[in-house]
N, C-alpha and C positions, 0 to 999 in steps of 0.2 A: 530349810527353815520355813520357807513360804508355805510348803505343803503342811508342815506341822501347825502353822498358824491357822490354816483353813480348817484343820480337823479339831484343834483344841483351843483356838483363839489366841490372841496376842497377849492377853493378860497373864499376870504371874500368879493370881489366886487359883487354887485348885478346888475351892468349895463348889459343890454341885448345887444347882438351883433346887430349892425346896418345893416339893409337890404337895399340894393341899387336897383334902377330900371335899368334893362338892356334891350337891344334890340336884334333884329335878327343879326345885325352885330357882336355883342359880341359872338353869338354862332359860327359864322364862325371863329372868332379869337380863341376861346377855342379849336375848332376842329383842327385848324392849329397848335396850341401849343401842343395839344395831339399827333398829328402826329410827330411833332419835337421831343418830348420826346421819342416817340417810336423809331425813327431813332437813337437817341442818346443812347438808352438803349434797343435795340431789343432783345438781348439774355436774359436779365433779365425778360423782359415783357413776352416773349414767354415761359420762364421757369415757370413763375408763373401761366400762363393760359393754359398750355398744358393739364391740367386736364379736360378742357372743351370737346375737342374731345374724350378723353378717356371715360368720363362720357357718352357722346352721344353714343359711340359704346356699352358700357355696357348696357345702357338703351334699345338700339335696340335689343341686344342679349336677354335681360331679357324678352322683349315683345314677341319675337319670340318663346322663350322657355317656357314661363309660362302663355301664353294667357292673357296678360294684354295690348294687342295692343290698346284698346280704351284709355288707360291712357298714351300712349307714347307721344302724342302731349301735353297734359297738363303737363307732367313731364318735357319735354324739354323746353317748353315755360315758365314753372314756375320757371326754374332756373334763369330767369331774375329777379325774385323777390328777390333772395338772391345774385344777382350779386354784390351789394355794399359790401357785406362781402368778397367775393373773390377778390375785387379790393382794399382792404385795403393796401396791399403791394405796389400796383401801386401808390396810393395816397402818400405813404411815400417816394417812389423813386422820384416822382415829387416834393415833398416838399424839399427833400434834394438837388436835382439839382437846384431848385430855390434859395436855401440858399447857394449854392456854396460848398456843402458838398460832400463827396464821395458817389457814387451811385452803388457800387458793389451789387450783388444779395443778399448777406447775410444781407444787411441793410434793405431789405424789411421786415425782421422779427423784426426790431426795434419797430414795432407796439406793440409788446408784452411788451416793456419796458415803454410804455407810462403811465403817471399817470392817464390817462383816460381809461385804459384798462377795468375797471369794467363797466363803462358806455357803452363802445364799445361792450362788451360782452352782456350787457342787451339789447341794440338795435339789436344786431345780433340774439339773442334769439327771439326777437319780429318778425323779418323778417322770421326766420325759422318757427315760429308758423303760420304766415300768409301763408307761402308756403304749410304747411301741410293742413291747412284749404282749400286752393285753390284746392289741389289734391282731398280732400274729396268731395268738392263741384262739381268738374268735374265728379267724379265717380257717384255722386247722379244724376247729369243731364243725364249722359249716361243711368243709370238704369231707369230713368223716361221716356226716349224716346225709348230705345231698350229693356228694361227688363234685366234680369239676364243672358241671353244666351250670350256666348262668340262667337266672330266672327269665321266663318268656316275657312277663309283664309284672307290674306291681301287684295287680289283683291275683295273678296266679301264685306269686310268691307268698302273699298273705294267706291265700287259701291253703297252700301246702303246709305252712307253719301251723295253722289253726286246726287242720283236719287230718293230718297224716301223723303216723307214728314217728317218722323222721323229724317232722316239725316240732312235735312235743319234746322229743329228745333234744333238739337244738335249743328250744326255749328253756328247758329245765337245766341242762348241762351248762349252756351259755350263761344263764343268769347265776348259776351256782359258782362257776369259775369267776365271773365278774364280781360277785360278792366277796370272794377271797382277795381279789385285787383291791377292791374298795376298802376292805378291812386293813390290808397292808398299808395303803396310803394314809388311812385315818390314823393308824398307830404312829407312823413316822412323821406326820406333818401337822397333827392337830394343834400343836403349840410351838413347833420347831421354828417356823418362819417368823412369827411374832417375837419369839425369844431372841432370835438373831438380830432383829431390828432393835430390840431393847438392850441387849448385852452382847459383847464380843466374846462368845463362849466357844465358838467353833462348831463345825457341822456335826462332828461325832457327839459332842455333849448335847447339842440341840436335839439330835435324833434320839439319843438314849433318854433324854428328859421327856420327850414326847411319848415314848413307849412306857416310861414309868408313870406318866399321867394317866394313860389308858389302863394300865394294870391296876393302879390305885383306885380308879373310878370306872370299873368295867360296865356297870349298868348305866350310869349317867352318860358315858361316852358312847355306848351302844344306842341310847335314845338320841343323842346328838347326831350320830351318823344317820339314824333313821329320819330325823328331822331334815337334815341336809339333803338326803336322797329324795325324800318326798317333795320338798320345796323345789328342787331342781327339775323333777318330773313335771310338776304343776307349772313351773316357769317356762317349760319348753312348749307349753300350749298357750295360744296357737302360734306356730311358726317361730318359736324360740324368743318371741318379743318379751315375754314375761321375765326372761332372765335379766333384762336391763334393770329390773327392780329386785329380783330374788338374789342375784349374785352380789350386788353391793350390800344389801342387808346382811347376808351371811358373812361377807367379808368383814364388815364392821363388827358384827357380833362375835366373830372368831377372835378379834383382838380383845374384846371384853371377856371372852371365855378364857383366854390366856391370863388375863389379870386375875380371874377367879382362881385358876388352878395353880399358878406359880406364885410363890411368896415373893413380894417385891424386895428390892435391895436398894440401898442408898448409894448409887453409883452413877456416873455420867453416862448418858446415852451414847452409843457408838456413832449415831448420825451427826453430821456437822450442824452446828447451830448457826443461825443467821447472825451476822454482826449487828449490834445496835446502830441505828442510823442517827447521826448527829443532826440536830436541828440547824437549818441553814436560814440565813436572813438575806433579804434583798440588798442590804448595805454591803454585804461581803462580796458581791459580784463586781468585777470579774476576777477578784483575787483567788476565789475558790477554785478556779480553773487550773491553777498551778499547784503541783504536788507539794512544794515547799511551804505553801500558804495554808495547808490543811492542818 
């Protein structure tokens, strides 16, 4: 029964989320709203995403120290495949701000209180699996073009990639395969995680709804994927520091994209709501310290 709830949710309703058609103007609107959320909650967003430049520096150090330079680009670019997992807290902050709730940094972890946490974890594991497969595929492509020999230096590696036939093959095939992985992740995650935060529909329903959203809006979603990819590349320069701005903006914007694509429903949110705080008066002290006096 628990596995069934993870896949299809705990609710008894079988109605599928309604997918709407959106246009390019809607993408401009969601980006504007994402920027507005970032301005309203900059400290929170940068706190959540500071791991990105840290991870970048660690990956660079690992590559220089352990001769895995050919995998540095696949590793860094591949983190976009698990970006929706890292952005969960950003979705939650945007949801709370939209609902007029408190948006302090600690509320980003309210995701863990969601009744959909099992489905969220299942989809997160799927994205992590895709990421591992992508890195393995990138390594296989490198071995097929350059063999098992490790690069002598960074300069020699860049020279071989830019000037040799094997290097061009690596560049074209690697980016082509990477595009297919990115397309797969876009289809299964573009609205699935925000949907799970908003409704207890289960992982399978969320995944299929995300695919339906892409199929119904192929051009708009393709442009959205291009925007995300371009901004992530620009944010990686210099030294990944720009991602502390790009990632939160995209995370907040993705929540608003979900709102554009999926028809809303009048139902309670699966996340736990904070209990209203009763006003306390100095005259009540110390009686309020005892449970039976509350």
